[in-house]
C-alpha positions in Angstrom: 35.6 6.0 9.4 37.7 3.1 8.4 37.2 1.6 4.9 37.2 -2.1 4.1 37.0 -4.4 1.1 33.7 -5.8 2.4 30.5 -4.0 3.2 27.0 -4.9 4.4 24.4 -4.0 1.7 21.5 -1.9 2.6 18.5 -0.5 0.5 16.2 2.5 1.0 12.6 1.5 1.2 10.7 2.9 -1.7 7.6 3.3 0.6 8.7 4.6 4.0 12.3 5.8 2.9 13.9 3.9 5.9 17.2 2.2 5.3 17.1 -1.6 5.9 19.6 -4.5 5.7 19.4 -6.9 2.8 21.6 -9.5 4.5 23.9 -9.5 1.4 27.7 -8.8 1.7 29.4 -6.6 -1.0 33.0 -7.3 -1.9 35.5 -5.1 -3.7 37.0 -7.7 -6.1 40.3 -5.7 -6.2 40.4 -6.3 -2.3 41.0 -2.6 -1.9 39.7 -0.8 1.2 37.1 1.2 -0.7 33.8 0.4 1.1 32.1 1.7 4.2 30.7 -0.7 6.8 27.2 -0.2 5.2 26.5 0.5 1.5 23.1 1.6 0.2 22.8 0.1 -3.3 19.3 1.3 -4.4 15.6 1.1 -3.6 13.5 -1.8 -2.5 10.7 -2.6 0.0 11.5 -3.0 3.6 10.2 -6.2 5.2 7.2 -4.5 6.8 6.1 -2.8 3.7 6.8 -5.9 1.6 4.6 -7.9 3.9 1.7 -5.4 3.4 2.2 -5.7 -0.4 2.2 -9.5 -0.2 -1.2 -9.2 1.6 -2.7 -7.3 -1.3 -2.2 -3.7 -0.1 -1.1 -0.7 -2.2 1.0 2.0 -0.4 -0.3 5.5 -0.8 2.7 7.7 -0.1 2.0 11.4 0.4 4.4 13.8 -1.4 4.6 17.5 -1.7 4.4 18.3 -5.5 5.9 21.8 -5.0 9.1 20.3 -3.4 9.3 17.2 -5.7 11.0 17.3 -9.0 8.9 15.1 -11.3 10.2 14.3 -14.8 7.1 14.3 -17.0 3.8 13.1 -15.7 5.1 10.2 -13.6 6.6 10.9 -10.2 9.6 8.7 -9.8 10.7 7.6 -6.3 14.0 9.4 -6.4 12.1 12.6 -7.4 9.3 12.5 -4.7 9.6 14.7 -1.7 7.9 12.5 0.9 6.0 14.2 3.8 6.2 11.0 6.0 2.5 10.1 5.8 1.6 6.6 4.4 -1.6 4.9 4.0 -2.0 1.2 3.0 -5.2 0.3 1.1 -6.4 -3.0 -0.3 -6.0 -3.4 -4.0 -9.8 -3.6 -4.5 -10.3 -0.3 -2.5 -7.5 1.3 -4.5 -9.1 0.4 -7.8 -12.4 1.9 -6.6 -10.9 5.1 -5.4 -8.9 5.8 -8.5 -11.3 4.2 -11.0 -8.8 1.6 -12.3 -9.8 -1.6 -14.2 -7.5 -4.4 -14.2 -4.6 -5.1 -11.9 -2.4 -2.3 -10.7 1.1 -2.5 -12.0 2.8 -1.3 -8.8 2.3 -1.7 -5.1 2.9 2.0 -4.6 1.3 5.3 -5.6 2.4 8.8 -4.8 -0.4 11.2 -4.0 -0.7 14.8 -3.2 -1.3 16.3 0.2 -4.9 17.3 -0.6 -5.7 13.8 -1.9 -4.2 12.2 1.2 -6.3 14.5 3.4 -9.5 13.8 1.6 -9.0 10.0 1.8 -8.1 10.2 5.5 -11.2 12.3 6.2 -13.5 10.0 4.2 -12.1 7.0 6.1 -12.7 8.7 9.4 -16.3 9.5 8.4 -16.9 6.0 7.3 -15.6 4.4 10.5 -17.6 6.5 13.0 
């Protein structure tokens, strides 16, 4: 692939892990052909997941703890091995499920496979 001194910025969605365009252009100030056509610069929320967050939803992202490499007690996005299953729940429901008082500090939570299965089964029972 041919390199250039300009590139289109992309980010990786912290929720669904899909790559999305940010509509920003990156420039090598030295004007050297060092950049690929697209450059992933970090994590963010894709437009679809950001819209859900703006509507008051918290994303529950299932991850496999045995394949993840957490540092300490908190699962960082770059350490989480995502299984691909995502559930969006309203903030009020999230607070009730996880017994949280106050406003959640993030619009994302990583949960284990068993917890995801339990929530999914409870939801299916409640909607029958």
